[in-house]
VOBA-1610 file (N, C-alpha, C; in pm, whole numbers, padded with zeros to 5 digits, always signed):
BEGIN
Met+14770-05354+01177Met+14755-05241+01268Met+14754-05286+01413Ala+14674-05391+01441Ala+14667-05446+01578Ala+14801-05503+01619Thr+14866-05563+01521Thr+14997-05621+01552Thr+15096-05513+01592Asn+15090-05397+01525Asn+15180-05286+01559Asn+15153-05232+01700Gln+15021-05223+01739Gln+14987-05175+01872Gln+15039-05269+01980Ile+15019-05398+01956Ile+15067-05497+02054Ile+15219-05487+02070Ser+15289-05469+01958Ser+15435-05457+01964Ser+15476-05332+02040His+15398-05222+02020His+15431-05097+02089His+15411-05111+02241Ile+15299-05172+02281Ile+15272-05193+02425Ile+15380-05283+02485Arg+15415-05390+02413Arg+15519-05479+02463Arg+15650-05405+02480Gly+15682-05318+02390Gly+15806-05241+02401Gly+15805-05148+02521Met+15687-05086+02543Met+15676-04997+02660Met+15694-05073+02791Leu+15630-05190+02803Leu+15642-05271+02925Leu+15786-05316+02946Thr+15850-05358+02837Thr+15988-05401+02848Thr+16078-05288+02892Ser+16052-05167+02840Ser+16132-05051+02877Ser+16111-05014+03024Ser+15984-05026+03072Ser+15954-04993+03213Ser+16023-05091+03307Val+16014-05221+03271Val+16078-05323+03355Val+16228-05302+03359Asp+16285-05273+03243Asp+16430-05250+03239Asp+16468-05127+03322Ser+16380-05023+03319Ser+16409-04901+03395Ser+16409-04929+03544Val+16307-05008+03588Val+16300-05041+03731Val+16419-05124+03771Met+16452-05223+03690Met+16563-05312+03723Met+16695-05236+03722Asp+16707-05134+03635Asp+16833-05061+03628Asp+16850-04959+03739Gly+16741-04922+03811Gly+16758-04832+03926Gly+16673-04710+03922Ala+16543-04727+03941Ala+16453-04614+03943Ala+16389-04595+04080Val+16420-04682+04181Val+16359-04673+04315Val+16454-04598+04406Phe+16422-04466+04425Phe+16504-04381+04511Phe+16652-04384+04472Gly+16676-04395+04345Gly+16812-04389+04296Gly+16892-04516+04314Asn+16828-04626+04350Asn+16899-04753+04370Asn+16825-04864+04298Ser+16902-04954+04243Ser+16842-05066+04171Ser+16781-05166+04267Leu+16692-05251+04211Leu+16632-05356+04294Leu+16737-05451+04347Leu+16844-05466+04274Leu+16951-05554+04319Leu+17015-05500+04447Leu+17037-05367+04449Leu+17093-05306+04569Leu+16995-05312+04686Trp+16867-05289+04655Trp+16767-05300+04762Trp+16760-05442+04817Gly+16773-05539+04730Gly+16774-05678+04777Gly+16895-05707+04863Ala+17011-05654+04823Ala+17132-05674+04902Ala+17119-05606+05039Ala+17058-05486+05040Ala+17039-05416+05168Ala+16944-05494+05258Ala+16834-05545+05201Ala+16739-05622+05281Ala+16804-05749+05336Ala+16883-05816+05251Ala+16951-05938+05298Ala+17049-05905+05410Thr+17119-05792+05396Thr+17213-05751+05501Thr+17140-05728+05633Val+17026-05658+05625Val+16948-05631+05747Val+16902-05761+05812Leu+16845-05850+05731Leu+16791-05974+05788Leu+16900-06062+05848Val+17009-06078+05776Val+17118-06164+05824Val+17182-06105+05951Leu+17212-05975+05947Leu+17277-05912+06062Leu+17186-05910+06184Tyr+17059-05877+06163Tyr+16964-05873+06275Tyr+16946-06012+06336Gly+16927-06112+06249Gly+16911-06248+06300Gly+17034-06297+06375Thr+17152-06262+06323Thr+17276-06304+06389Thr+17290-06240+06526Met+17261-06108+06533Met+17273-06039+06662Met+17171-06091+06763Val+17049-06118+06721Val+16948-06172+06812Val+16989-06310+06863Ala+17043-06393+06773Ala+17087-06526+06814Ala+17204-06519+06913Ile+17300-06430+06883Ile+17414-06414+06975Ile+17367-06363+07111Arg+17273-06267+07111Arg+17220-06216+07237Arg+17154-06327+07319Ala+17072-06408+07254Ala+17005-06516+07324Ala+17105-06618+07380Leu+17208-06651+07300Leu+17309-06747+07344Leu+17388-06693+07464Leu+17435-06568+07452Leu+17513-06510+07562Leu+17428-06493+07688Ser+17304-06450+07670Ser+17216-06431+07785Ser+17194-06562+07859Arg+17171-06669+07786Arg+17147-06800+07850Arg+17272-06850+07921Arg+17386-06838+07857Arg+17510-06889+07917Arg+17553-06806+08038Phe+17545-06674+08024Phe+17584-06589+08137Phe+17489-06607+08256Arg+17361-06627+08228Arg+17264-06647+08336Arg+17294-06776+08412Lys+17321-06883+08339Lys+17353-07010+08406Lys+17483-07002+08484Ala+17584-06935+08424Ala+17711-06919+08495Ala+17694-06832+08618Ser+17610-06729+08610Ser+17586-06643+08726Ser+17514-06718+08836Glu+17424-06808+08801Glu+17355-06888+08903Glu+17450-06984+08972Arg+17551-07034+08898Arg+17649-07123+08960Arg+17748-07046+09047His+17776-06922+09010His+17872-06839+09086His+17803-06707+09122Pro+17717-06707+09224Pro+17637-06587+09254Pro+17719-06468+09301Arg+17843-06489+09347Arg+17924-06378+09397Arg+18017-06320+09291Asn+18011-06371+09170Asn+18096-06321+09063Asn+18029-06198+09001Val+18089-06082+09023Val+18029-05956+08976Val+18030-05949+08823Phe+18139-05994+08761Phe+18147-05987+08615Phe+18036-06068+08549Leu+18010-06189+08599Leu+17904-06272+08541Leu+17768-06209+08563Ala+17746-06151+08680Ala+17617-06086+08706Ala+17595-05968+08612Leu+17701-05888+08592Leu+17691-05775+08500Leu+17667-05823+08356Ala+17743-05924+08315Ala+17729-05974+08178Ala+17590-06031+08154Ala+17537-06105+08253Ala+17403-06162+08238Ala+17298-06052+08229Gly+17309-05951+08317Gly+17211-05843+08314Gly+17218-05761+08187Met+17339-05731+08141Met+17353-05648+08020Met+17306-05723+07896Ser+17333-05852+07888Ser+17287-05927+07771Ser+17135-05937+07768Gln+17073-05949+07885Gln+16927-05956+07890Gln+16863-05821+07859Arg+16930-05711+07897Arg+16874-05578+07874Arg+16921-05515+07743Thr+16979-05595+07655Thr+17012-05544+07522Thr+16883-05538+07440Ala+16841-05417+07404Ala+16709-05396+07343Ala+16703-05448+07200Thr+16591-05511+07167Thr+16569-05559+07031Thr+16566-05443+06932Leu+16506-05331+06974Leu+16498-05214+06885Leu+16638-05161+06853Ser+16728-05165+06951Ser+16865-05119+06924Ser+16933-05207+06821Leu+16915-05337+06832Leu+16973-05429+06733Leu+16913-05405+06595Leu+16781-05380+06590Leu+16717-05357+06461Leu+16769-05229+06396Ile+16786-05123+06476Ile+16836-04996+06420Ile+16978-05013+06366Leu+17061-05085+06441Leu+17197-05110+06392Leu+17196-05192+06264Ala+17106-05291+06256Ala+17098-05372+06133Ala+17050-05287+06015Leu+16950-05200+06040Leu+16901-05113+05932Leu+17010-05016+05887Ala+17088-04966+05983Ala+17198-04876+05946Ala+17301-04948+05860Ala+17331-05073+05895Ala+17426-05149+05814Ala+17371-05176+05676Gly+17240-05206+05668Gly+17180-05226+05537Gly+17178-05099+05455Gly+17156-04986+05522Gly+17154-04859+05450Gly+17288-04822+05392Ser+17395-04875+05452Ser+17528-04842+05398Ser+17552-04903+05260Val+17470-05002+05225Val+17484-05062+05092Val+17425-04971+04985Leu+17326-04888+05023Leu+17254-04805+04927Leu+17323-04670+04909Thr+17286-04605+04802Thr+17330-04468+04777Thr+17218-04374+04821Leu+17238-04301+04929Leu+17134-04219+04988Leu+17177-04073+04989Asp+17078-03984+04994Asp+17108-03842+04997Asp+17144-03800+05140Glu+17181-03675+05156Glu+17228-03626+05286Glu+17118-03631+05392Lys+16994-03604+05355Lys+16884-03606+05451Lys+16864-03746+05508Ala+16866-03845+05420Ala+16850-03982+05467Ala+16967-04025+05554Leu+17088-03985+05516Leu+17205-04018+05598Leu+17197-03952+05736His+17145-03828+05739His+17129-03758+05868His+17029-03832+05957Val+16917-03876+05898Val+16817-03951+05975Val+16877-04079+06031Ile+16954-04149+05948Ile+17016-04274+05994Ile+17116-04246+06106Gly+17194-04139+06093Gly+17290-04104+06197Gly+17223-04072+06329Val+17113-03995+06323Val+17039-03963+06446Val+16981-04089+06509Ala+16927-04178+06425Ala+16870-04302+06477Ala+16977-04387+06548Ile+17096-04394+06488Ile+17205-04469+06550Ile+17244-04406+06684Ser+17253-04273+06687Ser+17290-04204+06811Ser+17188-04230+06921Leu+17059-04222+06885Leu+16954-04247+06984Leu+16959-04390+07035Ala+16983-04483+06944Ala+16990-04623+06985Ala+17107-04646+07081Ile+17221-04584+07052Ile+17338-04599+07139Ile+17312-04536+07276Ile+17247-04418+07278Ile+17220-04351+07406Ile+17125-04434+07492Val+17017-04481+07433Val+16919-04560+07509Val+16980-04691+07556Gln+17058-04755+07469Gln+17119-04880+07510Gln+17222-04859+07621Ala+17298-04751+07613Ala+17394-04720+07719Ala+17322-04695+07851Ala+17207-04627+07847Ala+17129-04603+07969Ala+17077-04733+08027Leu+17033-04824+07942Leu+16987-04955+07990Leu+17100-05031+08059Trp+17217-05031+07998Trp+17331-05101+08059Trp+17376-05033+08188Ala+17371-04899+08192Ala+17408-04828+08315Ala+17310-04860+08427Ser+17182-04875+08394Ser+17083-04912+08494Ser+17111-05052+08550Val+17152-05142+08461Val+17189-05276+08507Val+17309-05269+08600Ala+17409-05190+08564Ala+17529-05177+08648Ala+17494-05121+08785Val+17404-05022+08790Val+17360-04967+08919Val+17291-05074+09002Gly+17202-05150+08938Gly+17129-05254+09011Gly+17216-05366+09062Val+17329-05392+08995Val+17418-05500+09037Val+17523-05452+09137Leu+17586-05338+09107Leu+17701-05293+09187Leu+17659-05225+09316Leu+17550-05151+09314Leu+17510-05076+09433Leu+17476-05169+09550Pro+17391-05273+09534Pro+17367-05364+09646Pro+17493-05437+09691Leu+17585-05462+09597Leu+17709-05529+09633Leu+17795-05440+09722Tyr+17804-05311+09688Tyr+17885-05219+09767Tyr+17820-05189+09902Leu+17687-05183+09904Leu+17616-05145+10027Leu+17557-05266+10098Arg+17615-05383+10075Arg+17561-05501+10141Arg+17578-05488+10293Ser+17486-05549+10365Ser+17486-05542+10511Ser+17452-05680+10567Glu+17508-05710+10684Glu+17475-05835+10750Glu+17329-05836+10797Asn+17273-05718+10819Asn+17136-05707+10865Asn+17051-05648+10753Asp+16983-05735+10678Asp+16898-05689+10569Asp+16762-05649+10625Asp+16763-05548+10712Asp+16639-05502+10772Asp+16563-05417+10672Pro+16432-05396+10693Pro+16352-05317+10598Pro+16404-05175+10579Ala+16456-05113+10687Ala+16506-04976+10675Ala+16626-04970+10580His+16718-05065+10594His+16835-05068+10507His+16793-05092+10362Met+16698-05183+10342Met+16652-05211+10207Met+16580-05091+10147Ser+16505-05016+10231Ser+16437-04896+10181Ser+16538-04790+10139Ala+16641-04768+10221Ala+16744-04671+10186Ala+16818-04714+10059Leu+16843-04844+10048Leu+16911-04895+09929Leu+16824-04875+09805Ser+16695-04902+09818Ser+16603-04882+09705Ser+16596-04736+09665Leu+16594-04647+09765Leu+16590-04504+09734Leu+16716-04460+09661Leu+16831-04507+09709Leu+16957-04469+09645Leu+16964-04525+09503Glu+16916-04647+09484Glu+16915-04706+09350Glu+16822-04628+09258Phe+16708-04586+09311Phe+16614-04506+09231Phe+16677-04373+09189Leu+16745-04306+09283Leu+16807-04178+09252Leu+16918-04194+09147Ala+16996-04303+09159Ala+17103-04326+09062Ala+17047-04353+08923Lys+16942-04433+08915Lys+16881-04461+08785Lys+16811-04337+08728Leu+16752-04256+08818Leu+16690-04131+08772Leu+16796-04039+08710Leu+16912-04032+08772Leu+17021-03951+08717Leu+17065-04003+08580Val+17076-04136+08568Val+17118-04196+08440Val+17019-04161+08328Trp+16889-04179+08357Trp+16790-04156+08253Trp+16769-04007+08226Thr+16793-03921+08325Thr+16786-03777+08301Thr+16896-03735+08203Ile+17016-03785+08226Ile+17126-03755+08133Ile+17095-03810+07994Ala+17040-03932+07989Ala+17006-03991+07859Ala+16900-03909+07786Leu+16798-03860+07862Leu+16694-03779+07800Leu+16750-03648+07744Leu+16838-03584+07819Leu+16900-03461+07770Leu+16983-03486+07644Leu+17054-03597+07641Leu+17132-03630+07520Leu+17043-03659+07401Val+16930-03725+07425Val+16835-03753+07317Val+16779-03622+07260Leu+16736-03534+07350Leu+16682-03406+07305Leu+16786-03326+07228Asp+16909-03330+07273Asp+17015-03257+07203Asp+17041-03316+07065Asn+17033-03449+07051Asn+17060-03514+06922Asn+16949-03492+06821Ile+16825-03469+06868Ile+16717-03447+06772Ile+16700-03298+06741Gly+16795-03215+06792Gly+16797-03075+06753Gly+16731-02978+06847Ile+16693-03020+06966Ile+16630-02930+07063Ile+16738-02867+07150Asp+16732-02736+07167Asp+16828-02664+07250Asp+16796-02691+07397Ile+16887-02759+07467Ile+16861-02797+07605Ile+16924-02700+07705Thr+16986-02592+07657Thr+17051-02498+07748Thr+16951-02435+07844Ala+16840-02384+07788Ala+16738-02323+07872Ala+16674-02424+07965Leu+16655-02548+07917Leu+16597-02653+08000Leu+16686-02686+08118Val+16815-02700+08092Val+16909-02730+08201Val+16913-02617+08302Ala+16913-02493+08252Ala+16914-02377+08343Ala+16786-02374+08428Gly+16672-02402+08365Gly+16547-02404+08440Gly+16544-02513+08545Leu+16595-02631+08510Leu+16601-02740+08607Leu+16693-02704+08723Gly+16804-02634+08693Gly+16895-02595+08800Gly+16832-02497+08896Ile+16764-02395+08842Ile+16697-02296+08927Ile+16586-02360+09009Gly+16507-02445+08943Gly+16400-02514+09016Gly+16454-02605+09124Gly+16564-02671+09095Gly+16625-02758+09196Gly+16673-02682+09317Val+16733-02565+09293Val+16780-02482+09405Val+16663-02434+09490Ala+16553-02394+09425Ala+16435-02348+09499Ala+16375-02459+09584Val+16365-02579+09526Val+16311-02692+09603Val+16404-02728+09718Ala+16534-02725+09693Ala+16630-02760+09798Ala+16622-02663+09915Leu+16606-02534+09887Leu+16593-02435+09995Leu+16464-02455+10073Ala+16358-02495+10004Ala+16230-02513+10071Ala+16228-02634+10164Val+16300-02738+10127Val+16296-02862+10208Val+16437-02899+10253Gln+16516-02799+10293Gln+16654-02827+10325Gln+16669-02917+10448Asn+16579-02902+10548Asn+16589-02988+10666Asn+16561-03134+10631Val+16456-03154+10550Val+16423-03292+10509Val+16536-03349+10424Leu+16588-03268+10331Leu+16697-03315+10247Leu+16823-03344+10329Gly+16846-03262+10435Gly+16961-03286+10521Gly+16953-03423+10588Asp+16834-03456+10640Asp+16817-03588+10703Asp+16824-03699+10599Leu+16770-03674+10480Leu+16775-03775+10374Leu+16919-03803+10332Leu+16998-03697+10311Leu+17137-03716+10274Leu+17216-03780+10387Ser+17181-03748+10512Ser+17247-03813+10626Ser+17214-03961+10629Ser+17089-03995+10596Ser+17052-04136+10590Ser+17133-04209+10483Leu+17148-04147+10366Leu+17229-04208+10261Leu+17376-04217+10303Ser+17422-04117+10378Ser+17560-04120+10428Ser+17580-04236+10525Ile+17480-04262+10609Ile+17489-04375+10702Ile+17494-04506+10624Val+17412-04516+10519Val+17410-04639+10440Val+17541-04658+10365Leu+17598-04547+10312Leu+17721-04557+10234Leu+17843-04576+10323Asp+17857-04494+10425Asp+17977-04495+10509Asp+17972-04600+10619Lys+17851-04639+10660Lys+17830-04743+10761Lys+17903-04715+10893Pro+17879-04600+10957Pro+17938-04580+11090Pro+17877-04674+11193Phe+17755-04719+11167Phe+17690-04818+11252Phe+17581-04887+11169Glu+17538-05002+11216Glu+17432-05077+11150Glu+17332-05123+11255Val+17221-05177+11209Val+17120-05227+11300Val+17180-05339+11386Gly+17160-05329+11517Gly+17216-05426+11610Gly+17341-05379+11680Asp+17404-05272+11630Asp+17525-05219+11695Asp+17489-05145+11824Phe+17576-05156+11923Phe+17559-05081+12049Phe+17643-04955+12038Ile+17576-04838+12045Ile+17646-04712+12026Ile+17623-04620+12146Ile+17716-04528+12164Ile+17704-04422+12264Ile+17727-04289+12194Thr+17636-04196+12212Thr+17652-04062+12159Thr+17613-03963+12267Asn+17706-03875+12300Asn+17689-03783+12412Asn+17659-03863+12539Gln+17543-03840+12601Gln+17508-03913+12723Gln+17411-04027+12697Asp+17376-04052+12572Asp+17278-04155+12538Asp+17349-04277+12482Met+17291-04394+12513Met+17349-04518+12465Met+17239-04621+12445Gly+17266-04718+12357Gly+17170-04825+12334Gly+17201-04899+12204Ser+17114-04994+12170Ser+17130-05075+12049Ser+17046-05017+11936Val+17105-05006+11818Val+17035-04951+11702Val+16927-05048+11658Glu+16802-05000+11652Glu+16691-05083+11610Glu+16651-05061+11465Arg+16658-04934+11421Arg+16611-04902+11287Arg+16680-04777+11235Ile+16722-04782+11109Ile+16779-04665+11043Ile+16681-04623+10934Gly+16611-04513+10956Gly+16510-04468+10863Gly+16560-04359+10770Ile+16469-04308+10688Ile+16503-04202+10595Ile+16532-04071+10669Lys+16458-04044+10777Lys+16474-03919+10850Lys+16534-03939+10990Thr+16501-04049+11056Thr+16546-04070+11194Thr+16607-04208+11211Thr+16682-04222+11320Thr+16738-04351+11362Thr+16683-04383+11501Arg+16636-04506+11521Arg+16577-04547+11648Arg+16678-04633+11725Val+16697-04599+11854Val+16792-04670+11940Val+16718-04715+12066Arg+16735-04841+12104Arg+16676-04894+12226Arg+16777-04882+12339Ser+16745-04798+12438Ser+16839-04772+12547Ser+16845-04889+12644Ile+16944-04887+12732Ile+16962-04994+12829Ile+16843-05001+12925Ser+16787-04886+12959Ser+16674-04883+13052Ser+16542-04919+12987Gly+16541-04938+12855Gly+16422-04991+12788Gly+16350-04896+12695Glu+16362-04764+12715Glu+16288-04674+12628Glu+16356-04660+12493Gln+16278-04615+12395Gln+16331-04596+12260Gln+16376-04452+12241Leu+16498-04434+12194Leu+16552-04301+12166Leu+16544-04277+12016Val+16493-04161+11978Val+16478-04125+11837Val+16572-04010+11806Phe+16666-04033+11714Phe+16765-03932+11677Phe+16739-03887+11533Ser+16750-03758+11509Ser+16754-03709+11371Ser+16886-03754+11308Asn+16880-03800+11186Asn+17001-03851+11121Asn+17110-03746+11112Ser+17072-03622+11078Ser+17173-03517+11067Ser+17234-03483+11203Asp+17152-03480+11309Asp+17204-03454+11443Asp+17295-03567+11490Leu+17257-03689+11455Leu+17335-03805+11498Leu+17473-03806+11434Leu+17480-03773+11305Leu+17609-03773+11237Leu+17697-03654+11276Ser+17635-03548+11327Ser+17714-03432+11368Ser+17777-03450+11506Ser+17740-03557+11577Ser+17797-03582+11709Ser+17897-03697+11702Arg+17974-03713+11808Arg+18073-03820+11815Arg+18005-03950+11857Ile+18027-04056+11781Ile+17961-04185+11806Ile+18065-04288+11845Arg+18037-04358+11953Arg+18123-04469+11995Arg+18048-04598+11966Asn+18104-04679+11877Asn+18041-04803+11833Asn+18111-04921+11899Phe+18046-04980+11999Phe+18107-05091+12071Phe+18100-05222+11994Lys+18010-05230+11895Lys+18002-05352+11815Lys+18127-05370+11730Arg+18193-05261+11694Arg+18314-05269+11612Arg+18438-05296+11696Met+18422-05306+11827Met+18537-05332+11913Met+18575-05480+11904Tyr+18701-05508+11870Tyr+18745-05646+11854Tyr+18786-05708+11987Glu+18838-05628+12079Glu+18871-05674+12212Glu+18855-05557+12307Arg+18840-05589+12435Arg+18812-05486+12535Arg+18933-05466+12625Arg+18979-05342+12634Arg+19089-05307+12724Arg+19031-05272+12861Val+19081-05337+12964Val+19029-05320+13099Val+19139-05263+13188Val+19106-05158+13260Val+19197-05098+13358Val+19126-05098+13493Phe+19189-05157+13592Phe+19129-05151+13726Phe+19238-05126+13830Thr+19197-05069+13941Thr+19288-05029+14048Thr+19241-05090+14180Ile+19336-05140+14257Ile+19306-05188+14392Ile+19403-05119+14488Gly+19361-05108+14611Gly+19445-05045+14712Gly+19457-05133+14836Val+19577-05134+14894Val+19601-05209+15017Val+19644-05110+15126Val+19633-05154+15249Val+19662-05063+15362Val+19811-05034+15370Tyr+19842-04923+15436Tyr+19980-04881+15452Tyr+20059-04976+15541Gln+19991-05058+15619Gln+20061-05151+15707Gln+20113-05274+15633Thr+20091-05281+15500Thr+20138-05395+15422Thr+20291-05394+15417Ser+20350-05513+15437Ser+20497-05521+15441Ser+20554-05510+15299Pro+20682-05475+15286Pro+20745-05466+15153Pro+20740-05597+15075Asp+20761-05710+15142Asp+20756-05838+15072Asp+20616-05865+15017Gln+20515-05830+15094Gln+20379-05847+15046Gln+20350-05756+14926Leu+20401-05634+14929Leu+20382-05542+14817Leu+20447-05595+14690Lys+20566-05653+14703Lys+20636-05708+14587Lys+20559-05826+14527Ala+20486-05899+14609Ala+20415-06018+14562Ala+20283-05984+14492Ile+20228-05866+14519Ile+20094-05834+14468Ile+20088-05833+14315Pro+20181-05770+14237Pro+20172-05776+14091Pro+20172-05918+14036Thr+20250-06008+14100Thr+20251-06148+14056Thr+20117-06215+14081Leu+20058-06187+14198Leu+19927-06245+14230Leu+19820-06196+14131Ile+19826-06069+14096Ile+19728-06016+14000Ile+19748-06078+13863Arg+19873-06092+13820Arg+19899-06153+13690Arg+19848-06296+13685Glu+19873-06373+13790Glu+19823-06511+13793Glu+19671-06515+13789Ala+19607-06420+13857Ala+19460-06417+13856Ala+19405-06386+13717Val+19472-06298+13646Val+19427-06262+13511Val+19452-06376+13413Glu+19571-06432+13416Glu+19607-06537+13319Glu+19534-06668+13345Ala+19476-06682+13463Ala+19398-06803+13491Ala+19264-06802+13418Gln+19223-06688+13366Gln+19095-06678+13296Gln+19114-06700+13145Glu+19016-06760+13083Glu+19019-06780+12938Glu+18985-06649+12867Arg+19031-06638+12745Arg+19003-06522+12658Arg+19052-06391+12721Thr+19169-06396+12784Thr+19230-06275+12838Thr+19376-06266+12794Arg+19429-06144+12791Arg+19571-06122+12764Arg+19622-06018+12864Phe+19714-06060+12948Phe+19768-05972+13052Phe+19863-05870+12989Asp+19853-05744+13036Asp+19940-05639+12985Asp+20040-05594+13092Arg+19993-05543+13204Arg+20085-05496+13307Arg+20011-05481+13440Ser+20089-05475+13548Ser+20038-05446+13682Ser+20151-05379+13760His+20125-05259+13813His+20229-05181+13879His+20178-05118+14009Phe+20274-05101+14101Phe+20249-05021+14221Phe+20247-04876+14174Lys+20128-04820+14167Lys+20110-04693+14097Lys+20137-04571+14184Ala+20079-04567+14303Ala+20084-04441+14377Ala+20060-04465+14526Phe+20101-04366+14603Phe+20067-04360+14745Phe+19940-04276+14757Gly+19830-04342+14788Gly+19704-04271+14799Gly+19685-04209+14936Asn+19572-04144+14953Asn+19543-04079+15080Asn+19533-04179+15195Phe+19479-04295+15163Phe+19462-04396+15268Phe+19498-04535+15218Ser+19565-04547+15102Ser+19595-04678+15045Ser+19720-04671+14960Leu+19779-04790+14940Leu+19887-04808+14843Leu+19822-04866+14717Asp+19824-04790+14605Asp+19743-04822+14488Asp+19823-04899+14383Phe+19759-05005+14329Phe+19814-05087+14220Phe+19721-05074+14099Glu+19778-05042+13984Glu+19700-05032+13860Glu+19733-05150+13769Thr+19628-05212+13715Thr+19644-05330+13630Thr+19572-05308+13497Val+19634-05353+13390Val+19574-05345+13256Val+19577-05484+13193Tyr+19463-05527+13142Tyr+19458-05653+13067Tyr+19351-05640+12959Tyr+19347-05737+12867Tyr+19254-05734+12754Tyr+19162-05855+12759Val+19035-05831+12736Val+18938-05939+12717Val+18923-05960+12567Leu+18946-06080+12521Leu+18953-06107+12377Leu+18816-06128+12315Thr+18719-06052+12359Thr+18585-06051+12302Thr+18523-05916+12336Pro+18444-05859+12247Pro+18385-05728+12276Pro+18260-05735+12362Asp+18207-05853+12386Asp+18081-05865+12458Asp+18096-05823+12603Tyr+17993-05757+12654Tyr+18000-05702+12789Tyr+17985-05810+12895Leu+17895-05905+12875Leu+17869-06006+12978Leu+17992-06094+13005Pro+18063-06145+12904Pro+18186-06220+12933Pro+18290-06136+13006Tyr+18299-06007+12972Tyr+18393-05919+13043Tyr+18359-05913+13193Met+18232-05896+13226Met+18193-05889+13367Met+18217-06022+13439Asp+18194-06134+13370Asp+18221-06265+13432Asp+18370-06281+13461Ile+18454-06237+13367Ile+18599-06248+13386Ile+18645-06157+13499Gln+18596-06034+13503Gln+18637-05942+13609Gln+18593-05993+13746Gln+18475-06052+13752Gln+18428-06109+13878Gln+18517-06224+13924Ala+18555-06311+13830Ala+18643-06423+13866Ala+18779-06373+13914Ile+18831-06268+13851Ile+18960-06211+13894Ile+18948-06153+14034Asn+18840-06081+14060Asn+18821-06021+14192Asn+18813-06127+14302Leu+18738-06233+14277Leu+18725-06340+14377Leu+18858-06409+14402Arg+18933-06435+14296Arg+19062-06501+14311Arg+19159-06413+14391Leu+19157-06281+14362Leu+19245-06190+14439Leu+19202-06182+14586Phe+19075-06182+14610Phe+19028-06176+14748Phe+19077-06298+14827Glu+19069-06416+14766Glu+19116-06538+14832Glu+19268-06536+14851Ala+19340-06493+14745Ala+19487-06491+14754Ala+19534-06392+14859Phe+19473-06276+14866Phe+19513-06177+14967Phe+19481-06226+15108Ala+19368-06293+15122Ala+19331-06345+15255Ala+19432-06450+15302Glu+19479-06536+15210Glu+19577-06639+15247Glu+19709-06578+15292Arg+19745-06463+15236Arg+19875-06403+15266Arg+19865-06287+15366Gly+19747-06266+15418Gly+19731-06162+15520Gly+19741-06021+15466Ile+19712-06002+15339Ile+19715-05869+15279Ile+19575-05808+15293Glu+19568-05689+15343Glu+19439-05625+15367Glu+19410-05519+15260Phe+19287-05525+15211Phe+19243-05419+15119Phe+19220-05292+15197Ala+19248-05181+15135Ala+19229-05052+15202Ala+19086-05005+15186Tyr+19044-04926+15279Tyr+18915-04860+15273Tyr+18932-04724+15337Pro+18846-04631+15311Pro+18867-04494+15362Pro+18878-04491+15515Thr+18992-04448+15563Thr+19016-04439+15707Thr+19089-04309+15738Gln+19081-04269+15863Gln+19154-04154+15912Gln+19219-04192+16045Thr+19342-04156+16062Thr+19414-04181+16188Thr+19435-04048+16259Ile+19390-04042+16384Ile+19400-03918+16461Ile+19503-03939+16572Phe+19602-03854+16575Phe+19705-03860+16678Phe+19675-03752+16782Leu+19667-03794+16908Leu+19642-03703+17019Leu+19769-03690+17101Glu+19809-03569+17130Glu+19928-03544+17208Glu+19886-03482+17343Lys+19930-03549+17448Lys+19891-03504+17582Lys+20009-03427+17644Asn+19984-03302+17683Asn+20088-03221+17747Asn+20063-03216+17899Asn+20171-03249+17977Asn+20159-03243+18122Asn+20172-03099+18171Ala+20076-03059+18251Ala+20078-02920+18299Ala+20190-02901+18401Glu+20264-02792+18393Glu+20373-02762+18486Glu+20312-02704+18616Gly+20357-02750+18722Gly+20308-02695+18849Gly+20396-02731+18964
//
């Protein structure tokens, strides 16, 4: 009797083990579950190893070539490849080995979509951080420029993650139509309330992006002129020639015409001299040659022309045009002074007189008849 009971229990255990081995765990055998687990472990380990290898190599290559944009992007993207994203992809690959119902497949599909969205947002953030400073680089890394750059980078990343959040909500089944409409209405209301501040803020970003001037540039707008000291979020500070600081609203500054002398590669100079009407024809013919010699005797100049221009009220006028091959104001004044002194000496040697305002009065005497 006892022997029969033992045989019965043994048979039951053998049947249970066979049932489990044949596939009683969620419709898949232990063999399939083992294959799925092996797939997950191997694929996950391989992807983590490849990420570490690429990250190390791209980082070292980027350090050797700091101006290579591709290496900087590759290094940043490899470092910001999320471990969770790799794990989800490995689990999805392992799940493909199993036979799953529609609900489980839907969950896996949503998980893959979320992983792709988050990973794409991480890579987009890296691209913003690498490309934006490269495009907006400036010779003057002043705090104002860096603040504007940081603000623009923050806004760009905020846009990226806002889009990513909306896509995530849409993938998990939440209707985002009302949310997007609400955000749009709220954005319009806020924009109307702070339109002046936003106008100056957008003007500041326009200055950073378009670069009509930078810190250190000498600019003239309307009747004001000076060197740019600071470009802020709302205002731009300019140090005038007389010493005081001029504060311009960014929007007002961009709406006016700006003359940027720092961007001038060479300076065109036009000057006029006049000689008296008593100057002889031979002396008049010699004057353009004397002026040309005076200009070409100076360094960093290029002579253009010199002509007997007009008969003035009290002088015979000569107009001369030449170029100073530097935009700086002080060298220009030194060159013009040297030209003036040389002409003064040359005219004195040849007896040519400079004109000055004069009037000649002719008196006619009539003899009385008697």
